[in-house]
C-alpha positions as CSV (number, residue, x, y, z in Angstrom):
1,M,26.1,-47.8,94.4
2,L,22.8,-47.6,96.2
3,P,22.5,-46.0,99.6
4,L,21.9,-48.4,102.5
5,F,19.1,-46.3,103.9
6,I,16.4,-44.4,102.1
7,S,14.4,-42.0,104.0
8,A,10.7,-41.6,103.6
9,P,8.3,-38.9,104.5
10,T,7.0,-39.4,108.0
11,E,3.3,-39.6,106.8
12,A,4.3,-42.6,104.7
13,L,6.0,-44.4,107.6
14,P,2.9,-46.3,108.8
15,M,2.5,-48.0,105.4
16,L,6.2,-49.0,105.4
17,L,6.0,-50.8,108.7
18,P,5.4,-54.5,108.8
19,N,1.8,-55.6,109.3
20,W,2.3,-56.6,113.0
21,Q,3.7,-53.1,113.9
22,R,0.7,-51.4,112.3
23,H,-1.7,-53.3,114.6
24,N,-0.6,-52.2,118.1
25,G,2.3,-54.7,118.2
26,H,0.1,-57.8,117.9
27,M,2.1,-60.1,115.7
28,D,0.0,-63.3,115.0
29,R,-3.5,-64.2,114.3
30,A,-4.5,-66.4,117.2
31,L,-5.1,-70.1,116.7
32,D,-7.7,-72.0,118.7
33,P,-5.8,-75.0,120.2
34,S,-9.0,-77.1,120.3
35,T,-9.8,-76.8,116.6
36,G,-6.6,-75.5,114.9
37,D,-8.6,-72.7,113.3
38,Y,-8.0,-69.0,113.5
39,T,-10.0,-67.2,116.2
40,G,-10.3,-63.8,114.5
41,S,-8.2,-62.1,117.2
42,T,-4.5,-61.3,117.4
43,L,-1.9,-62.0,120.0
44,D,1.6,-61.0,120.9
45,N,2.8,-64.0,122.9
46,L,4.2,-67.4,122.1
47,Q,0.9,-69.3,122.0
48,N,1.0,-70.0,118.3
49,A,4.7,-71.0,118.4
50,V,3.9,-73.5,121.2
51,Y,0.8,-74.9,119.4
52,I,2.6,-75.3,116.1
53,R,5.7,-77.0,117.6
54,L,3.6,-79.4,119.6
55,M,1.0,-80.3,116.9
56,T,3.3,-80.6,113.9
57,P,4.9,-84.1,113.7
58,L,8.7,-83.8,113.8
59,G,10.2,-83.5,110.3
60,D,6.9,-82.9,108.5
61,Y,7.3,-79.2,107.9
62,W,9.2,-78.7,104.6
63,A,10.8,-75.4,105.5
64,D,12.2,-76.5,108.8
65,P,12.6,-80.3,109.4
66,A,13.7,-79.6,113.0
67,L,10.3,-78.0,113.8
68,G,7.7,-80.3,115.5
69,S,7.4,-82.9,118.1
70,L,7.0,-86.7,118.6
71,L,3.8,-86.2,120.5
72,H,1.8,-87.8,117.6
73,L,3.5,-91.1,118.6
74,I,1.8,-91.0,122.0
75,Q,-1.6,-91.3,120.5
76,R,-1.0,-95.1,120.1
77,E,0.3,-95.6,123.7
78,K,-1.6,-96.9,126.7
79,D,-2.5,-94.5,129.5
80,L,0.5,-95.4,131.7
81,T,2.7,-93.2,133.9
82,R,5.8,-93.7,131.7
83,V,3.8,-92.3,128.8
84,G,3.2,-89.1,130.7
85,M,6.9,-88.7,131.3
86,L,7.6,-89.5,127.6
87,A,5.1,-86.8,126.5
88,R,6.7,-84.3,128.8
89,Q,10.1,-85.1,127.3
90,Y,8.8,-84.9,123.7
91,A,7.3,-81.5,124.5
92,Q,10.5,-80.2,126.1
93,E,12.5,-81.2,123.1
94,A,10.0,-79.5,120.7
95,L,9.9,-76.3,122.7
96,Q,13.6,-76.0,123.4
97,P,14.3,-74.0,120.2
98,I,12.0,-71.2,121.6
99,V,14.5,-70.8,124.5
100,D,17.5,-71.3,122.2
101,D,16.5,-68.4,119.9
102,G,15.9,-66.1,122.8
103,R,12.2,-65.7,122.7
104,A,11.8,-67.4,126.1
105,S,14.1,-67.5,129.1
106,E,12.6,-70.6,130.6
107,I,9.9,-73.2,129.8
108,T,8.6,-75.5,132.5
109,I,6.4,-78.5,131.6
110,T,4.4,-80.7,133.9
111,E,1.9,-83.4,133.1
112,T,-1.3,-84.7,134.7
113,Q,-3.0,-88.0,133.8
114,P,-6.6,-88.3,134.9
115,H,-6.7,-91.8,133.1
116,N,-9.7,-90.8,130.9
117,G,-8.0,-91.2,127.5
118,Y,-6.1,-87.9,127.7
119,L,-3.0,-86.6,129.4
120,Y,-2.5,-82.9,129.9
121,L,0.7,-81.0,129.5
122,H,0.8,-77.8,131.6
123,I,3.3,-75.4,130.0
124,Q,4.7,-72.3,131.8
125,I,6.7,-70.0,129.6
126,D,8.8,-67.1,130.9
127,T,9.4,-64.8,127.9
128,A,12.5,-62.9,127.3
129,A,10.5,-59.7,128.1
130,G,9.8,-61.1,131.6
131,E,6.1,-62.0,131.0
132,K,4.7,-65.4,132.0
133,Y,2.2,-67.4,130.1
134,S,0.5,-70.7,130.8
135,Y,-0.8,-73.2,128.3
136,E,-2.6,-76.5,128.7
137,H,-2.1,-79.0,125.8
138,P,-4.2,-82.2,125.7
139,V,-2.7,-85.4,124.3
140,K,-4.9,-88.3,123.4
141,V,-3.9,-91.7,124.6
142,I,-5.5,-95.2,124.5
């Protein structure tokens, strides 16, 4: 029977740690929300999780069909008040799993519509660690 824990010399410990723990606690490579490309920096907040959940059409990710949102449907809608409320609802549904799995304690979403072909979702996240982050997510409308 194999032991459950194998000790290693302390000098080897840094190589055994996951990549995110070897880089000052920064877990993810940052995504630029305007382009979807990596920025070259790292981050330790929920920015990537928010971006991926809002930009991925619901059901399109093979590993987790529940990941994603219906915001892609808004792109074909007219710039009406009800569309802003619908976008907020879609975003709340997409981001709720972040609260359910304990990474955030609360997510608040508001929307603004300048009626210029975009509506903007303002997302305030209170993390489980007590930190607050704000994100702005543009959604194209007709």
